[in-house]
C-alpha positions in Angstrom: 63.0 -14.2 -6.7 64.2 -12.9 -10.1 67.7 -11.5 -10.1 66.7 -8.9 -12.6 63.8 -7.7 -10.5 66.1 -6.1 -7.8 65.8 -2.3 -8.0 66.2 0.6 -5.5 63.7 0.4 -2.6 60.4 2.1 -2.9 58.8 3.8 0.2 56.6 0.7 0.7 59.7 -1.4 1.2 59.8 -2.3 5.0 63.6 -1.9 4.9 63.6 1.5 3.1 63.9 3.4 6.4 67.2 1.6 7.1 68.5 2.7 3.7 67.4 6.2 4.3 69.2 6.4 7.7 72.3 4.9 6.2 72.4 7.4 3.4 71.9 10.2 5.8 75.0 9.1 7.7 73.1 7.9 10.7 74.1 4.8 12.6 71.5 2.1 12.8 70.5 1.1 16.3 71.5 -2.3 17.5 67.8 -3.4 17.2 67.6 -2.1 13.6 70.8 -4.0 12.7 69.6 -7.1 14.4 66.4 -6.9 12.3 68.5 -7.2 9.1 70.1 -10.5 10.2 66.7 -11.8 11.5 64.8 -10.9 8.4 62.6 -13.7 7.1 63.9 -15.3 4.0 60.9 -14.3 2.0 61.8 -10.6 2.7 65.2 -11.1 1.0 64.2 -9.3 -2.2 63.1 -6.2 -0.2 66.2 -6.3 1.9 68.5 -6.5 -1.2 66.5 -3.6 -2.8 67.1 -1.5 0.2 70.8 -2.3 0.4 71.1 -1.6 -3.4 69.7 1.9 -2.8 72.7 2.6 -0.6 75.2 0.8 -2.9 74.0 2.6 -6.0 74.3 6.1 -4.5 78.1 5.6 -3.9 79.1 3.0 -6.6 76.4 3.1 -9.2 76.4 -0.3 -11.0 80.1 -0.6 -11.2 81.9 -3.7 -10.0 85.6 -3.7 -9.0 87.7 -6.8 -9.6 90.5 -7.6 -7.3 93.2 -10.3 -7.5 95.0 -11.9 -4.5 98.5 -13.2 -4.9 99.7 -15.7 -2.3 103.2 -14.2 -2.1 104.4 -16.5 0.7 102.5 -19.7 1.5 102.2 -21.7 4.6 105.0 -21.8 7.2 102.9 -19.7 9.6 103.4 -19.9 13.4 99.9 -18.6 14.2 96.9 -21.0 15.1 94.0 -19.3 13.3 91.4 -22.1 13.1 90.0 -21.2 9.7 93.4 -21.1 7.9 95.0 -23.8 5.9 98.4 -22.1 6.3 98.5 -22.1 10.1 100.7 -24.2 12.3 97.7 -26.3 13.4 96.6 -27.1 9.9 97.4 -30.4 8.2 95.9 -29.3 4.9 97.8 -30.3 1.8 99.0 -27.0 0.4 102.0 -25.6 -1.4 104.5 -24.0 0.9 107.2 -21.5 -0.2 109.1 -18.4 0.9 108.4 -14.9 -0.3 108.2 -14.9 -4.1 111.1 -13.3 -6.0 110.8 -9.7 -7.1 110.3 -10.4 -10.8 107.5 -12.9 -10.1 105.6 -10.5 -7.9 105.8 -7.9 -10.7 104.7 -10.5 -13.4 101.8 -11.6 -11.3 100.6 -7.9 -11.2 100.7 -7.9 -15.1 98.7 -11.0 -15.1 96.1 -9.5 -12.7 95.7 -6.4 -14.9 95.2 -8.7 -17.9 92.3 -10.3 -16.0 90.6 -6.9 -15.5 91.9 -6.3 -11.9 91.7 -2.9 -10.5 93.4 -4.0 -7.2 96.3 -6.4 -6.7 96.9 -7.7 -3.2 100.2 -9.3 -2.2 99.6 -11.6 0.8 102.3 -13.1 3.0 101.7 -15.8 5.5 103.2 -15.4 9.0 102.8 -13.4 12.2 104.2 -10.2 10.6 106.7 -8.9 8.1 110.5 -8.9 8.5 112.6 -5.9 7.3 113.6 -7.9 4.3 109.9 -8.6 3.5 109.1 -4.9 3.6 112.2 -4.2 1.4 111.0 -6.6 -1.2 107.4 -5.6 -1.2 108.3 -1.9 -1.5 110.6 -2.6 -4.4 108.0 -4.7 -6.2 105.4 -2.0 -5.6 107.6 0.7 -7.1 108.2 -1.3 -10.3 104.5 -2.3 -10.6 103.4 1.3 -10.3 105.8 2.3 -13.1 104.0 0.0 -15.5 100.5 0.3 -14.0 100.2 3.7 -12.3 96.4 3.3 -11.8 96.5 -0.2 -10.3 95.6 -0.2 -6.6 98.3 -2.0 -4.6 97.3 -3.7 -1.4 99.4 -5.8 0.9 98.4 -8.2 3.6 101.4 -9.0 5.8 100.0 -9.9 9.3 100.6 -7.8 12.4 102.4 -4.6 11.5 103.8 -1.5 13.3 103.9 2.2 12.3 107.4 2.0 10.9 106.5 -0.8 8.4 103.3 0.9 7.4 105.1 4.2 6.8 107.6 2.5 4.5 104.9 0.8 2.5 103.0 4.0 2.0 106.1 5.8 0.8 106.7 3.1 -1.8 103.2 3.5 -3.3 101.2 0.9 -1.5 97.7 2.3 -1.2 95.9 -0.3 1.0 96.7 -2.7 3.8 94.4 -5.7 4.4 94.1 -6.9 8.0 90.7 -8.4 8.9 89.2 -8.3 12.3 87.5 -11.6 11.3 84.9 -11.7 14.0 83.9 -10.0 17.3 86.2 -9.4 20.2 84.1 -11.8 22.3 84.4 -14.7 19.8 88.0 -14.1 18.7 89.6 -16.4 21.4 87.6 -19.3 20.0 89.4 -19.1 16.6 92.9 -18.0 17.6 95.1 -18.0 20.7 98.5 -16.8 19.3 97.4 -13.2 19.0 94.5 -11.1 20.1 91.7 -9.1 18.6 93.4 -6.0 20.0 96.5 -6.9 18.0 94.5 -6.8 14.9 92.9 -3.5 15.7 96.3 -2.0 16.4 97.6 -3.1 13.0 94.6 -1.4 11.3 95.2 1.8 13.3 98.9 1.8 12.4 98.0 1.6 8.7 95.7 4.6 9.2 98.3 6.6 10.9 100.6 6.1 8.0 98.0 7.4 5.6 97.2 4.0 4.1 93.7 3.0 3.2 92.4 0.1 5.2 90.9 -3.1 3.9 89.4 -4.8 6.9 86.5 -7.2 7.2 85.5 -10.6 8.6 84.5 -14.2 8.1 80.9 -15.4 8.5 80.3 -19.0 9.4 82.9 -19.9 12.0 80.4 -20.7 14.7 79.6 -17.1 15.7 76.1 -15.9 16.5 74.2 -12.9 15.2 75.5 -10.7 18.1 79.1 -11.5 17.0 78.3 -10.4 13.4 76.7 -7.2 14.7 79.7 -6.5 16.9 82.0 -6.9 13.8 79.8 -4.6 11.7 79.7 -1.9 14.3 83.5 -2.2 15.0 84.3 -1.8 11.3 82.1 1.3 11.2 83.8 2.8 14.2 87.2 2.1 12.6 85.9 3.8 9.4 87.5 1.2 7.2 87.8 2.0 3.5 87.4 -1.4 2.0 85.4 -4.2 3.7 85.8 -7.9 2.5 83.0 -10.2 3.7 84.3 -13.7 3.6 82.2 -16.9 4.1 84.1 -19.7 5.8 85.5 -22.3 3.4 85.8 -25.4 5.5 89.2 -26.8 4.5 90.1 -30.4 5.4 92.9 -30.5 7.9 91.9 -27.2 9.7 90.1 -27.1 13.1 87.0 -25.7 11.4 86.9 -28.3 8.6 83.6 -29.7 9.8 81.7 -26.5 10.0 78.6 -26.4 7.7 78.6 -24.1 4.8 76.8 -20.9 5.5 73.2 -20.7 4.1 73.0 -18.4 1.1 70.3 -16.3 2.6 72.3 -15.6 5.8 75.3 -14.7 3.7 73.3 -12.1 1.7 71.8 -10.7 4.9 75.3 -10.2 6.3 76.3 -8.4 3.2 73.3 -6.1 3.5 74.1 -5.4 7.1 77.6 -4.4 6.3 76.3 -2.1 3.5 73.9 -0.3 5.8 76.5 0.1 8.5 79.3 1.2 6.1 77.6 3.0 3.3 80.8 4.6 1.9 83.0 1.5 2.1 84.1 -0.6 -0.8 82.3 -3.8 0.2 83.6 -7.0 -1.3 81.9 -10.4 -1.6 85.0 -12.3 -0.8 86.3 -15.8 0.0 83.7 -18.5 -0.1 81.1 -16.7 -2.1 81.1 -19.3 -4.9 80.4 -22.2 -2.6 78.1 -20.4 -0.2 76.0 -18.5 -2.8 76.1 -20.9 -5.7 73.5 -19.7 -8.3 72.7 -16.7 -6.1 76.1 -15.2 -6.5 74.9 -12.3 -8.7 72.6 -11.2 -5.8 75.7 -10.4 -3.8 76.4 -7.5 -6.1 73.3 -5.6 -4.9 74.9 -4.8 -1.5 78.5 -5.4 -2.5 80.4 -3.5 -5.2 83.6 -5.6 -5.5 84.7 -9.2 -5.9 87.9 -11.3 -6.0 88.6 -13.5 -9.1 90.9 -16.4 -9.7 91.0 -17.8 -6.1 91.7 -17.2 -2.5 95.3 -18.0 -1.6 95.0 -21.8 -1.2 91.5 -22.4 -2.6 90.1 -21.9 -6.1 87.6 -19.2 -7.0 85.6 -17.9 -9.9 87.6 -17.3 -13.1 87.8 -13.8 -14.4 85.9 -14.6 -17.6 83.0 -16.2 -15.6 82.9 -13.1 -13.4 82.6 -10.9 -16.4 79.6 -12.9 -17.6 78.0 -12.8 -14.2 78.4 -9.0 -14.0 77.0 -8.6 -17.5 74.0 -10.8 -16.8 72.5 -8.4 -14.3 73.3 -5.2 -16.3 76.2 -4.1 -14.2 79.7 -3.2 -15.6 83.3 -3.8 -14.5 85.1 -0.8 -13.2 87.7 0.3 -15.7 91.0 2.1 -15.0 
């Protein structure tokens, strides 16, 4: 399959009707969605073409670059099985308290220099303290003075309406809080909080007028029905931004021995999320480098956004390499 051969779907494409229904604002049936994940690997080119038809209508050939900043690392009391920062992890990672104000602002300058359109400050822990919110709000106000068009996102764990309202007033535009998987599978990856807790945080962000960045992780041992549940739940929540992560099996975590997700399955999951959420900013997120390898450019046919320079405690594609990848398929980075 040639990367450069991917184009919008023709009527002969067996997945073109799914693209048409998605673009018309219709919800795919459960069977139609299941068909995406069950597509034979030799149909992948047709499936990507159909997903690209939807992606191109909303986003053209633009690619948004986002940068994560691990603003507080480790020291987390939660037991999420995939995470190197959780209390059950023995992974060898840096641990530190919330970064000082000046460092958070400087990291935003660095992100812009790498071509970032969105800068996300991430804090480990169950949820933010009042002091955390104070510091993140102050940093956001200073960052926006220098970079008024930079999208500011925070990921602070479980959050209530009061915290969300304060963040919105300071100029934060997005809150990241992933559902991660289906409600049914969730207890198998975490016991210290619930799937409902995560949904409540997303809804608190929405009530405060914040955009929501909410997605999941593929490859934790879930089955197709769990991936379908996640996709439909994200559609029902009407999330604005949807990161699709692929498990990075980190030594010292409970999921360290999970096999790496097959590249074809990862691409099918991205296509599914695009069909179910045609207006969302869909991001090929954590683990794309290891999972997709040489097929990384194909992720940009359903997805319109990527992270560069790493994922909290694991490395990722450098910004310059991402630029070359985007150029190689005739796409372009989204500018301010």
